[in-house]
All heavy atoms as TSV, in Angstrom:
chain	resi	resn	atom	element	x	y	z
A	1	MET	N	N	48.865	-22.019	0.748
A	1	MET	CA	C	49.717	-20.924	0.353
A	1	MET	C	C	48.904	-19.974	-0.514
A	1	MET	O	O	48.080	-20.379	-1.303
A	1	MET	CB	C	50.912	-21.463	-0.424
A	1	MET	CG	C	51.826	-20.366	-0.902
A	1	MET	SD	S	53.356	-20.969	-1.618
A	1	MET	CE	C	52.844	-21.326	-3.273
A	2	CYS	N	N	49.201	-18.703	-0.351
A	2	CYS	CA	C	48.506	-17.670	-1.105
A	2	CYS	C	C	49.498	-16.966	-2.011
A	2	CYS	O	O	50.599	-16.644	-1.600
A	2	CYS	CB	C	47.909	-16.680	-0.124
A	2	CYS	SG	S	46.326	-16.054	-0.613
A	3	VAL	N	N	49.104	-16.734	-3.246
A	3	VAL	CA	C	49.955	-16.032	-4.195
A	3	VAL	C	C	49.245	-14.747	-4.593
A	3	VAL	O	O	48.087	-14.776	-4.993
A	3	VAL	CB	C	50.223	-16.893	-5.445
A	3	VAL	CG1	C	51.033	-16.117	-6.463
A	3	VAL	CG2	C	50.923	-18.183	-5.061
A	4	ALA	N	N	49.939	-13.619	-4.469
A	4	ALA	CA	C	49.360	-12.336	-4.841
A	4	ALA	C	C	49.823	-11.969	-6.245
A	4	ALA	O	O	51.015	-11.978	-6.541
A	4	ALA	CB	C	49.776	-11.268	-3.840
A	5	ALA	N	N	48.878	-11.671	-7.099
A	5	ALA	CA	C	49.194	-11.230	-8.456
A	5	ALA	C	C	49.278	-9.708	-8.471
A	5	ALA	O	O	48.568	-9.038	-7.722
A	5	ALA	CB	C	48.110	-11.701	-9.423
A	6	PRO	N	N	50.126	-9.159	-9.319
A	6	PRO	CA	C	50.231	-7.702	-9.377
A	6	PRO	C	C	49.024	-7.070	-10.059
A	6	PRO	O	O	48.503	-7.604	-11.033
A	6	PRO	CB	C	51.503	-7.465	-10.188
A	6	PRO	CG	C	51.688	-8.695	-10.994
A	6	PRO	CD	C	51.090	-9.814	-10.203
A	7	GLY	N	N	48.593	-5.960	-9.506
A	7	GLY	CA	C	47.520	-5.172	-10.096
A	7	GLY	C	C	47.915	-3.709	-10.085
A	7	GLY	O	O	48.737	-3.283	-9.278
A	8	LYS	N	N	47.328	-2.937	-10.979
A	8	LYS	CA	C	47.678	-1.519	-11.100
A	8	LYS	C	C	46.635	-0.664	-10.393
A	8	LYS	O	O	45.434	-0.852	-10.582
A	8	LYS	CB	C	47.793	-1.116	-12.564
A	8	LYS	CG	C	48.357	0.287	-12.735
A	8	LYS	CD	C	48.812	0.537	-14.138
A	8	LYS	CE	C	50.292	0.317	-14.183
A	8	LYS	NZ	N	50.979	1.015	-15.241
A	9	ILE	N	N	47.103	0.283	-9.573
A	9	ILE	CA	C	46.216	1.216	-8.878
A	9	ILE	C	C	45.662	2.198	-9.912
A	9	ILE	O	O	46.422	2.889	-10.591
A	9	ILE	CB	C	46.973	2.006	-7.781
A	9	ILE	CG1	C	47.704	1.085	-6.810
A	9	ILE	CG2	C	46.021	2.975	-7.075
A	9	ILE	CD1	C	46.837	0.273	-5.907
A	10	ILE	N	N	44.321	2.243	-10.035
A	10	ILE	CA	C	43.722	3.132	-11.028
A	10	ILE	C	C	42.867	4.225	-10.400
A	10	ILE	O	O	42.481	5.178	-11.085
A	10	ILE	CB	C	42.894	2.339	-12.063
A	10	ILE	CG1	C	41.765	1.561	-11.396
A	10	ILE	CG2	C	43.792	1.432	-12.881
A	10	ILE	CD1	C	40.747	0.993	-12.373
A	11	GLU	N	N	42.577	4.087	-9.105
A	11	GLU	CA	C	41.720	5.075	-8.446
A	11	GLU	C	C	41.984	5.007	-6.949
A	11	GLU	O	O	42.245	3.934	-6.410
A	11	GLU	CB	C	40.258	4.733	-8.746
A	11	GLU	CG	C	39.240	5.709	-8.266
A	11	GLU	CD	C	37.825	5.278	-8.653
A	11	GLU	OE1	O	37.645	4.727	-9.762
A	11	GLU	OE2	O	36.927	5.477	-7.826
A	12	ILE	N	N	41.904	6.159	-6.280
A	12	ILE	CA	C	42.063	6.205	-4.828
A	12	ILE	C	C	40.946	7.067	-4.258
A	12	ILE	O	O	40.711	8.185	-4.715
A	12	ILE	CB	C	43.437	6.784	-4.427
A	12	ILE	CG1	C	44.559	5.887	-4.949
A	12	ILE	CG2	C	43.525	6.954	-2.917
A	12	ILE	CD1	C	45.951	6.451	-4.771
A	13	ASN	N	N	40.245	6.521	-3.262
A	13	ASN	CA	C	39.173	7.225	-2.553
A	13	ASN	C	C	39.388	7.043	-1.059
A	13	ASN	O	O	39.035	6.003	-0.505
A	13	ASN	CB	C	37.796	6.679	-2.946
A	13	ASN	CG	C	37.486	6.895	-4.408
A	13	ASN	OD1	O	37.625	7.998	-4.908
A	13	ASN	ND2	N	37.090	5.841	-5.099
A	14	GLY	N	N	40.005	8.019	-0.410
A	14	GLY	CA	C	40.273	7.913	1.020
A	14	GLY	C	C	41.231	6.773	1.299
A	14	GLY	O	O	42.349	6.753	0.778
A	15	ASP	N	N	40.802	5.818	2.112
A	15	ASP	CA	C	41.639	4.673	2.484
A	15	ASP	C	C	41.463	3.480	1.545
A	15	ASP	O	O	42.001	2.412	1.800
A	15	ASP	CB	C	41.335	4.224	3.915
A	15	ASP	CG	C	41.832	5.222	4.945
A	15	ASP	OD1	O	42.781	5.968	4.629
A	15	ASP	OD2	O	41.279	5.264	6.055
A	16	THR	N	N	40.684	3.661	0.474
A	16	THR	CA	C	40.415	2.567	-0.459
A	16	THR	C	C	41.003	2.895	-1.829
A	16	THR	O	O	40.931	4.032	-2.295
A	16	THR	CB	C	38.902	2.342	-0.592
A	16	THR	OG1	O	38.355	2.083	0.704
A	16	THR	CG2	C	38.588	1.173	-1.498
A	17	ALA	N	N	41.584	1.881	-2.448
A	17	ALA	CA	C	42.104	2.022	-3.808
A	17	ALA	C	C	41.411	1.005	-4.698
A	17	ALA	O	O	41.018	-0.065	-4.242
A	17	ALA	CB	C	43.616	1.789	-3.829
A	18	VAL	N	N	41.255	1.347	-5.968
A	18	VAL	CA	C	40.743	0.403	-6.953
A	18	VAL	C	C	41.957	-0.149	-7.693
A	18	VAL	O	O	42.776	0.609	-8.216
A	18	VAL	CB	C	39.758	1.075	-7.935
A	18	VAL	CG1	C	39.302	0.076	-8.995
A	18	VAL	CG2	C	38.564	1.639	-7.179
A	19	VAL	N	N	42.061	-1.478	-7.691
A	19	VAL	CA	C	43.190	-2.161	-8.304
A	19	VAL	C	C	42.685	-2.903	-9.540
A	19	VAL	O	O	41.708	-3.647	-9.464
A	19	VAL	CB	C	43.843	-3.159	-7.312
A	19	VAL	CG1	C	45.068	-3.806	-7.921
A	19	VAL	CG2	C	44.189	-2.466	-5.994
A	20	ASP	N	N	43.347	-2.683	-10.663
A	20	ASP	CA	C	42.953	-3.304	-11.929
A	20	ASP	C	C	43.844	-4.515	-12.207
A	20	ASP	O	O	45.053	-4.391	-12.349
A	20	ASP	CB	C	43.098	-2.287	-13.061
A	20	ASP	CG	C	42.635	-2.810	-14.411
A	20	ASP	OD1	O	42.345	-4.014	-14.538
A	20	ASP	OD2	O	42.566	-2.003	-15.349
A	21	TYR	N	N	43.213	-5.684	-12.248
A	21	TYR	CA	C	43.893	-6.930	-12.598
A	21	TYR	C	C	43.464	-7.326	-14.000
A	21	TYR	O	O	42.488	-8.048	-14.171
A	21	TYR	CB	C	43.517	-8.053	-11.632
A	21	TYR	CG	C	43.961	-7.829	-10.218
A	21	TYR	CD1	C	43.075	-7.331	-9.270
A	21	TYR	CD2	C	45.254	-8.128	-9.831
A	21	TYR	CE1	C	43.480	-7.134	-7.971
A	21	TYR	CE2	C	45.668	-7.926	-8.536
A	21	TYR	CZ	C	44.771	-7.427	-7.613
A	21	TYR	OH	O	45.184	-7.217	-6.320
A	22	ASN	N	N	44.131	-6.781	-15.002
A	22	ASN	CA	C	43.839	-7.130	-16.387
A	22	ASN	C	C	42.355	-6.957	-16.723
A	22	ASN	O	O	41.726	-7.836	-17.315
A	22	ASN	CB	C	44.315	-8.542	-16.696
A	22	ASN	CG	C	44.508	-8.782	-18.174
A	22	ASN	OD1	O	44.749	-7.849	-18.927
A	22	ASN	ND2	N	44.393	-10.029	-18.596
A	23	GLY	N	N	41.773	-5.835	-16.308
A	23	GLY	CA	C	40.367	-5.549	-16.578
A	23	GLY	C	C	39.420	-5.879	-15.454
A	23	GLY	O	O	38.285	-5.407	-15.436
A	24	ASN	N	N	39.836	-6.701	-14.501
A	24	ASN	CA	C	39.026	-7.030	-13.335
A	24	ASN	C	C	39.366	-6.033	-12.236
A	24	ASN	O	O	40.466	-6.047	-11.691
A	24	ASN	CB	C	39.310	-8.460	-12.878
A	24	ASN	CG	C	38.415	-8.889	-11.751
A	24	ASN	OD1	O	37.343	-8.335	-11.539
A	24	ASN	ND2	N	38.854	-9.888	-11.010
A	25	LYS	N	N	38.419	-5.154	-11.889
A	25	LYS	CA	C	38.676	-4.092	-10.924
A	25	LYS	C	C	38.188	-4.495	-9.537
A	25	LYS	O	O	37.051	-4.920	-9.371
A	25	LYS	CB	C	38.034	-2.806	-11.392
A	25	LYS	CG	C	38.650	-2.314	-12.697
A	25	LYS	CD	C	37.863	-1.180	-13.296
A	25	LYS	CE	C	38.472	-0.697	-14.580
A	25	LYS	NZ	N	38.422	-1.635	-15.681
A	26	VAL	N	N	39.090	-4.354	-8.552
A	26	VAL	CA	C	38.819	-4.781	-7.181
A	26	VAL	C	C	39.180	-3.647	-6.230
A	26	VAL	O	O	40.201	-2.981	-6.406
A	26	VAL	CB	C	39.672	-6.032	-6.852
A	26	VAL	CG1	C	39.490	-6.459	-5.410
A	26	VAL	CG2	C	39.338	-7.170	-7.794
A	27	LYS	N	N	38.351	-3.453	-5.203
A	27	LYS	CA	C	38.671	-2.464	-4.169
A	27	LYS	C	C	39.568	-3.109	-3.127
A	27	LYS	O	O	39.363	-4.264	-2.749
A	27	LYS	CB	C	37.400	-1.940	-3.514
A	27	LYS	CG	C	36.574	-1.078	-4.433
A	27	LYS	CD	C	35.362	-0.532	-3.722
A	27	LYS	CE	C	34.534	0.312	-4.688
A	27	LYS	NZ	N	33.323	0.829	-4.034
A	28	ALA	N	N	40.553	-2.337	-2.653
A	28	ALA	CA	C	41.467	-2.827	-1.624
A	28	ALA	C	C	41.767	-1.699	-0.654
A	28	ALA	O	O	41.830	-0.525	-1.044
A	28	ALA	CB	C	42.758	-3.333	-2.252
A	29	ASN	N	N	41.962	-2.053	0.602
A	29	ASN	CA	C	42.317	-1.086	1.630
A	29	ASN	C	C	43.781	-0.719	1.488
A	29	ASN	O	O	44.629	-1.588	1.340
A	29	ASN	CB	C	42.026	-1.665	3.015
A	29	ASN	CG	C	42.151	-0.625	4.088
A	29	ASN	OD1	O	43.218	-0.064	4.309
A	29	ASN	ND2	N	41.055	-0.376	4.773
A	30	LYS	N	N	44.073	0.580	1.559
A	30	LYS	CA	C	45.456	1.035	1.444
A	30	LYS	C	C	46.279	0.696	2.681
A	30	LYS	O	O	47.496	0.598	2.585
A	30	LYS	CB	C	45.520	2.547	1.219
A	30	LYS	CG	C	44.970	2.982	-0.104
A	30	LYS	CD	C	45.168	4.452	-0.394
A	30	LYS	CE	C	45.343	5.324	0.804
A	30	LYS	NZ	N	45.478	6.739	0.535
A	31	GLY	N	N	45.632	0.531	3.821
A	31	GLY	CA	C	46.362	0.218	5.045
A	31	GLY	C	C	47.443	1.245	5.318
A	31	GLY	O	O	47.193	2.442	5.261
A	32	ILE	N	N	48.664	0.779	5.557
A	32	ILE	CA	C	49.764	1.694	5.856
A	32	ILE	C	C	50.703	1.884	4.666
A	32	ILE	O	O	51.741	2.516	4.789
A	32	ILE	CB	C	50.563	1.216	7.085
A	32	ILE	CG1	C	51.149	-0.178	6.841
A	32	ILE	CG2	C	49.689	1.230	8.323
A	32	ILE	CD1	C	52.108	-0.637	7.912
A	33	VAL	N	N	50.325	1.358	3.504
A	33	VAL	CA	C	51.162	1.471	2.314
A	33	VAL	C	C	50.811	2.772	1.593
A	33	VAL	O	O	49.646	3.043	1.322
A	33	VAL	CB	C	50.964	0.259	1.377
A	33	VAL	CG1	C	51.820	0.394	0.134
A	33	VAL	CG2	C	51.286	-1.032	2.111
A	34	ASP	N	N	51.818	3.576	1.301
A	34	ASP	CA	C	51.622	4.833	0.589
A	34	ASP	C	C	51.561	4.535	-0.906
A	34	ASP	O	O	52.573	4.175	-1.514
A	34	ASP	CB	C	52.772	5.787	0.905
A	34	ASP	CG	C	52.569	7.155	0.304
A	34	ASP	OD1	O	51.408	7.543	0.063
A	34	ASP	OD2	O	53.575	7.846	0.068
A	35	VAL	N	N	50.371	4.630	-1.496
A	35	VAL	CA	C	50.191	4.303	-2.906
A	35	VAL	C	C	49.745	5.526	-3.687
A	35	VAL	O	O	49.195	6.465	-3.124
A	35	VAL	CB	C	49.164	3.163	-3.100
A	35	VAL	CG1	C	49.597	1.904	-2.402
A	35	VAL	CG2	C	47.783	3.583	-2.643
A	36	LYS	N	N	49.996	5.479	-4.999
A	36	LYS	CA	C	49.504	6.527	-5.883
A	36	LYS	C	C	48.988	5.867	-7.165
A	36	LYS	O	O	49.336	4.728	-7.469
A	36	LYS	CB	C	50.571	7.573	-6.167
A	36	LYS	CG	C	51.800	7.063	-6.860
A	36	LYS	CD	C	52.847	8.171	-6.947
A	36	LYS	CE	C	54.089	7.730	-7.651
A	36	LYS	NZ	N	54.773	6.588	-7.126
A	37	ILE	N	N	48.161	6.581	-7.882
A	37	ILE	CA	C	47.619	6.060	-9.133
A	37	ILE	C	C	48.777	5.744	-10.075
A	37	ILE	O	O	49.716	6.523	-10.215
A	37	ILE	CB	C	46.644	7.071	-9.757
A	37	ILE	CG1	C	45.400	7.187	-8.866
A	37	ILE	CG2	C	46.254	6.658	-11.175
A	37	ILE	CD1	C	44.420	8.256	-9.279
A	38	GLY	N	N	48.704	4.555	-10.679
A	38	GLY	CA	C	49.746	4.094	-11.591
A	38	GLY	C	C	50.713	3.117	-10.960
A	38	GLY	O	O	51.466	2.456	-11.661
A	39	ASP	N	N	50.706	3.012	-9.614
A	39	ASP	CA	C	51.573	2.043	-8.931
A	39	ASP	C	C	51.089	0.622	-9.185
A	39	ASP	O	O	49.895	0.378	-9.331
A	39	ASP	CB	C	51.559	2.269	-7.413
A	39	ASP	CG	C	52.395	3.441	-6.952
A	39	ASP	OD1	O	53.214	3.948	-7.746
A	39	ASP	OD2	O	52.222	3.855	-5.788
A	40	TRP	N	N	52.035	-0.316	-9.207
A	40	TRP	CA	C	51.717	-1.747	-9.211
A	40	TRP	C	C	51.719	-2.209	-7.767
A	40	TRP	O	O	52.628	-1.867	-6.996
A	40	TRP	CB	C	52.759	-2.537	-9.995
A	40	TRP	CG	C	52.628	-2.390	-11.465
A	40	TRP	CD1	C	53.320	-1.529	-12.266
A	40	TRP	CD2	C	51.749	-3.118	-12.324
A	40	TRP	NE1	N	52.927	-1.687	-13.574
A	40	TRP	CE2	C	51.974	-2.652	-13.638
A	40	TRP	CE3	C	50.811	-4.120	-12.111
A	40	TRP	CZ2	C	51.275	-3.158	-14.737
A	40	TRP	CZ3	C	50.120	-4.626	-13.203
A	40	TRP	CH2	C	50.350	-4.150	-14.495
A	41	ALA	N	N	50.701	-2.968	-7.378
A	41	ALA	CA	C	50.569	-3.384	-5.988
A	41	ALA	C	C	50.279	-4.875	-5.876
A	41	ALA	O	O	49.725	-5.482	-6.784
A	41	ALA	CB	C	49.432	-2.603	-5.321
A	42	LEU	N	N	50.658	-5.431	-4.728
A	42	LEU	CA	C	50.268	-6.787	-4.355
A	42	LEU	C	C	49.226	-6.656	-3.246
A	42	LEU	O	O	49.409	-5.876	-2.307
A	42	LEU	CB	C	51.467	-7.591	-3.867
A	42	LEU	CG	C	52.591	-7.805	-4.880
A	42	LEU	CD1	C	53.731	-8.603	-4.231
A	42	LEU	CD2	C	52.089	-8.520	-6.118
A	43	VAL	N	N	48.131	-7.411	-3.369
A	43	VAL	CA	C	47.018	-7.336	-2.427
A	43	VAL	C	C	46.794	-8.709	-1.825
A	43	VAL	O	O	46.807	-9.719	-2.526
A	43	VAL	CB	C	45.728	-6.855	-3.140
A	43	VAL	CG1	C	44.563	-6.811	-2.172
A	43	VAL	CG2	C	45.942	-5.500	-3.792
A	44	HIS	N	N	46.592	-8.752	-0.513
A	44	HIS	CA	C	46.266	-10.001	0.173
A	44	HIS	C	C	45.087	-9.735	1.096
A	44	HIS	O	O	45.116	-8.801	1.895
A	44	HIS	CB	C	47.456	-10.506	0.983
A	44	HIS	CG	C	47.136	-11.718	1.809
A	44	HIS	ND1	N	46.872	-12.941	1.232
A	44	HIS	CD2	C	47.007	-11.883	3.137
A	44	HIS	CE1	C	46.603	-13.816	2.196
A	44	HIS	NE2	N	46.678	-13.191	3.352
A	45	ALA	N	N	44.046	-10.532	0.965
A	45	ALA	CA	C	42.856	-10.445	1.814
A	45	ALA	C	C	42.273	-9.032	1.823
A	45	ALA	O	O	41.856	-8.525	2.860
A	45	ALA	CB	C	43.176	-10.918	3.224
A	46	GLY	N	N	42.285	-8.380	0.648
A	46	GLY	CA	C	41.687	-7.061	0.539
A	46	GLY	C	C	42.542	-5.915	1.041
A	46	GLY	O	O	42.078	-4.784	1.132
A	47	LEU	N	N	43.800	-6.186	1.361
A	47	LEU	CA	C	44.708	-5.173	1.891
A	47	LEU	C	C	45.947	-5.088	1.010
A	47	LEU	O	O	46.576	-6.108	0.703
A	47	LEU	CB	C	45.125	-5.534	3.325
A	47	LEU	CG	C	46.078	-4.586	4.023
A	47	LEU	CD1	C	45.395	-3.253	4.317
A	47	LEU	CD2	C	46.555	-5.207	5.329
A	48	ILE	N	N	46.290	-3.885	0.583
A	48	ILE	CA	C	47.515	-3.696	-0.182
A	48	ILE	C	C	48.689	-3.948	0.751
A	48	ILE	O	O	48.798	-3.323	1.800
A	48	ILE	CB	C	47.584	-2.281	-0.786
A	48	ILE	CG1	C	46.436	-2.094	-1.777
A	48	ILE	CG2	C	48.941	-2.048	-1.464
A	48	ILE	CD1	C	46.272	-0.676	-2.279
A	49	ILE	N	N	49.555	-4.903	0.366
A	49	ILE	CA	C	50.665	-5.270	1.247
A	49	ILE	C	C	52.011	-4.796	0.733
A	49	ILE	O	O	52.975	-4.729	1.495
A	49	ILE	CB	C	50.719	-6.796	1.488
A	49	ILE	CG1	C	50.847	-7.558	0.168
A	49	ILE	CG2	C	49.508	-7.254	2.281
A	49	ILE	CD1	C	51.114	-9.044	0.336
A	50	GLN	N	N	52.084	-4.440	-0.572
A	50	GLN	CA	C	53.377	-4.059	-1.112
A	50	GLN	C	C	53.206	-3.369	-2.455
A	50	GLN	O	O	52.334	-3.736	-3.231
A	50	GLN	CB	C	54.252	-5.296	-1.289
A	50	GLN	CG	C	55.652	-5.032	-1.763
A	50	GLN	CD	C	56.466	-6.322	-1.870
A	50	GLN	OE1	O	56.045	-7.380	-1.431
A	50	GLN	NE2	N	57.635	-6.227	-2.454
A	51	ILE	N	N	54.060	-2.387	-2.703
A	51	ILE	CA	C	54.167	-1.765	-4.022
A	51	ILE	C	C	55.384	-2.388	-4.692
A	51	ILE	O	O	56.415	-2.579	-4.052
A	51	ILE	CB	C	54.344	-0.234	-3.904
A	51	ILE	CG1	C	53.128	0.391	-3.217
A	51	ILE	CG2	C	54.569	0.403	-5.267
A	51	ILE	CD1	C	51.813	0.121	-3.893
A	52	ILE	N	N	55.251	-2.700	-5.988
A	52	ILE	CA	C	56.373	-3.300	-6.722
A	52	ILE	C	C	56.687	-2.456	-7.953
A	52	ILE	O	O	55.854	-1.678	-8.423
A	52	ILE	CB	C	56.090	-4.764	-7.106
A	52	ILE	CG1	C	54.861	-4.888	-7.999
A	52	ILE	CG2	C	55.959	-5.632	-5.871
A	52	ILE	CD1	C	54.612	-6.287	-8.524
A	53	SER	N	N	57.884	-2.649	-8.485
A	53	SER	CA	C	58.314	-1.894	-9.663
A	53	SER	C	C	57.597	-2.394	-10.914
A	53	SER	O	O	57.070	-3.513	-10.941
A	53	SER	CB	C	59.829	-2.032	-9.845
A	53	SER	OG	O	60.148	-3.354	-10.253
A	54	ASP	N	N	57.610	-1.562	-11.944
A	54	ASP	CA	C	57.029	-1.960	-13.236
A	54	ASP	C	C	57.691	-3.231	-13.749
A	54	ASP	O	O	57.019	-4.143	-14.240
A	54	ASP	CB	C	57.198	-0.847	-14.273
A	54	ASP	CG	C	56.350	0.379	-13.984
A	54	ASP	OD1	O	55.450	0.306	-13.128
A	54	ASP	OD2	O	56.581	1.414	-14.630
A	55	ASN	N	N	59.018	-3.291	-13.634
A	55	ASN	CA	C	59.771	-4.449	-14.117
A	55	ASN	C	C	59.373	-5.723	-13.369
A	55	ASN	O	O	59.155	-6.778	-13.974
A	55	ASN	CB	C	61.273	-4.194	-13.974
A	55	ASN	CG	C	62.100	-5.271	-14.622
A	55	ASN	OD1	O	61.811	-5.692	-15.734
A	55	ASN	ND2	N	63.134	-5.723	-13.925
A	56	GLU	N	N	59.267	-5.623	-12.054
A	56	GLU	CA	C	58.879	-6.784	-11.250
A	56	GLU	C	C	57.456	-7.232	-11.600
A	56	GLU	O	O	57.187	-8.429	-11.720
A	56	GLU	CB	C	58.989	-6.446	-9.765
A	56	GLU	CG	C	58.849	-7.629	-8.852
A	56	GLU	CD	C	59.131	-7.290	-7.396
A	56	GLU	OE1	O	59.317	-6.112	-7.064
A	56	GLU	OE2	O	59.159	-8.241	-6.589
A	57	ALA	N	N	56.557	-6.288	-11.799
A	57	ALA	CA	C	55.177	-6.626	-12.165
A	57	ALA	C	C	55.138	-7.328	-13.517
A	57	ALA	O	O	54.444	-8.343	-13.673
A	57	ALA	CB	C	54.317	-5.361	-12.197
A	58	GLU	N	N	55.883	-6.808	-14.490
A	58	GLU	CA	C	55.919	-7.425	-15.814
A	58	GLU	C	C	56.460	-8.850	-15.746
A	58	GLU	O	O	55.921	-9.754	-16.394
A	58	GLU	CB	C	56.777	-6.586	-16.761
A	58	GLU	CG	C	56.133	-5.270	-17.145
A	58	GLU	CD	C	57.068	-4.351	-17.918
A	58	GLU	OE1	O	58.111	-4.830	-18.412
A	58	GLU	OE2	O	56.751	-3.152	-18.013
A	59	ASN	N	N	57.516	-9.051	-14.956
A	59	ASN	CA	C	58.083	-10.399	-14.802
A	59	ASN	C	C	57.073	-11.358	-14.179
A	59	ASN	O	O	56.934	-12.498	-14.623
A	59	ASN	CB	C	59.362	-10.357	-13.965
A	59	ASN	CG	C	60.518	-9.732	-14.701
A	59	ASN	OD1	O	60.545	-9.675	-15.913
A	59	ASN	ND2	N	61.488	-9.235	-13.949
A	60	MET	N	N	56.378	-10.896	-13.139
A	60	MET	CA	C	55.388	-11.754	-12.480
A	60	MET	C	C	54.249	-12.101	-13.427
A	60	MET	O	O	53.805	-13.248	-13.484
A	60	MET	CB	C	54.847	-11.073	-11.217
A	60	MET	CG	C	55.867	-10.981	-10.095
A	60	MET	SD	S	55.218	-10.118	-8.655
A	60	MET	CE	C	54.086	-11.353	-8.024
A	61	LEU	N	N	53.760	-11.107	-14.178
A	61	LEU	CA	C	52.660	-11.358	-15.116
A	61	LEU	C	C	53.071	-12.342	-16.197
A	61	LEU	O	O	52.283	-13.207	-16.591
A	61	LEU	CB	C	52.185	-10.039	-15.732
A	61	LEU	CG	C	51.444	-9.114	-14.764
A	61	LEU	CD1	C	51.226	-7.750	-15.411
A	61	LEU	CD2	C	50.131	-9.720	-14.319
A	62	GLU	N	N	54.312	-12.235	-16.650
A	62	GLU	CA	C	54.816	-13.176	-17.657
A	62	GLU	C	C	54.836	-14.599	-17.098
A	62	GLU	O	O	54.436	-15.550	-17.780
A	62	GLU	CB	C	56.220	-12.755	-18.089
A	62	GLU	CG	C	56.786	-13.596	-19.204
A	62	GLU	CD	C	58.154	-13.097	-19.659
A	62	GLU	OE1	O	58.300	-11.873	-19.853
A	62	GLU	OE2	O	59.052	-13.952	-19.804
A	63	ILE	N	N	55.275	-14.752	-15.873
A	63	ILE	CA	C	55.308	-16.075	-15.240
A	63	ILE	C	C	53.898	-16.636	-15.090
A	63	ILE	O	O	53.650	-17.803	-15.398
A	63	ILE	CB	C	56.026	-16.009	-13.881
A	63	ILE	CG1	C	57.523	-15.765	-14.090
A	63	ILE	CG2	C	55.787	-17.281	-13.072
A	63	ILE	CD1	C	58.278	-15.406	-12.837
A	64	PHE	N	N	52.944	-15.795	-14.631
A	64	PHE	CA	C	51.563	-16.261	-14.479
A	64	PHE	C	C	50.982	-16.677	-15.826
A	64	PHE	O	O	50.253	-17.664	-15.919
A	64	PHE	CB	C	50.687	-15.195	-13.820
A	64	PHE	CG	C	50.938	-15.027	-12.339
A	64	PHE	CD1	C	51.083	-13.764	-11.788
A	64	PHE	CD2	C	51.030	-16.112	-11.501
A	64	PHE	CE1	C	51.310	-13.597	-10.437
A	64	PHE	CE2	C	51.260	-15.972	-10.149
A	64	PHE	CZ	C	51.399	-14.703	-9.618
A	65	ASN	N	N	51.291	-15.914	-16.882
A	65	ASN	CA	C	50.805	-16.275	-18.214
A	65	ASN	C	C	51.386	-17.602	-18.681
A	65	ASN	O	O	50.696	-18.426	-19.277
A	65	ASN	CB	C	51.131	-15.173	-19.219
A	65	ASN	CG	C	50.237	-13.964	-19.045
A	65	ASN	OD1	O	49.110	-14.060	-18.572
A	65	ASN	ND2	N	50.744	-12.807	-19.424
A	66	GLU	N	N	52.672	-17.832	-18.418
A	66	GLU	CA	C	53.304	-19.100	-18.779
A	66	GLU	C	C	52.672	-20.256	-18.014
A	66	GLU	O	O	52.460	-21.333	-18.579
A	66	GLU	CB	C	54.806	-19.041	-18.512
A	66	GLU	CG	C	55.548	-18.160	-19.478
A	66	GLU	CD	C	57.022	-17.992	-19.128
A	66	GLU	OE1	O	57.515	-18.652	-18.181
A	66	GLU	OE2	O	57.679	-17.170	-19.789
A	67	LEU	N	N	52.371	-20.042	-16.743
A	67	LEU	CA	C	51.734	-21.095	-15.948
A	67	LEU	C	C	50.332	-21.392	-16.489
A	67	LEU	O	O	49.921	-22.551	-16.513
A	67	LEU	CB	C	51.651	-20.676	-14.478
A	67	LEU	CG	C	52.968	-20.654	-13.720
A	67	LEU	CD1	C	52.783	-20.043	-12.346
A	67	LEU	CD2	C	53.554	-22.044	-13.607
A	68	GLY	N	N	49.627	-20.362	-16.946
A	68	GLY	CA	C	48.314	-20.567	-17.526
A	68	GLY	C	C	48.367	-21.375	-18.803
A	68	GLY	O	O	47.467	-22.159	-19.104
A	69	ASP	N	N	49.453	-21.212	-19.541
A	69	ASP	CA	C	49.624	-21.980	-20.777
A	69	ASP	C	C	49.826	-23.464	-20.501
A	69	ASP	O	O	49.557	-24.313	-21.357
A	69	ASP	CB	C	50.830	-21.465	-21.583
A	69	ASP	CG	C	50.569	-20.090	-22.190
A	69	ASP	OD1	O	49.380	-19.695	-22.286
A	69	ASP	OD2	O	51.544	-19.413	-22.566
A	70	LEU	N	N	50.307	-23.815	-19.311
A	70	LEU	CA	C	50.535	-25.211	-18.959
A	70	LEU	C	C	49.253	-25.951	-18.616
A	70	LEU	O	O	49.209	-27.172	-18.666
A	70	LEU	CB	C	51.500	-25.306	-17.769
A	70	LEU	CG	C	52.913	-24.791	-18.009
A	70	LEU	CD1	C	53.719	-24.837	-16.707
A	70	LEU	CD2	C	53.601	-25.605	-19.080
A	71	ALA	N	N	48.219	-25.195	-18.256
A	71	ALA	CA	C	46.965	-25.822	-17.819
A	71	ALA	C	C	46.185	-26.403	-18.977
A	71	ALA	O	O	46.299	-26.113	-20.093
A	71	ALA	CB	C	46.108	-24.801	-17.087
């Protein structure tokens, strides 16, 4: 199973976007998803698969942080 963590779009160059995961910047293909700088996105295998709301991203990040505390 694969879990996608939310990242924030910080740069767009043609069909590629730079996604920031808490300081770790990764390039991802925009594919058919219409994204803009400042959007929260889910990425799978280098492809943006979904844009999510700020609230949903915050909730997911909180859950991931709680899971990290269990380790």
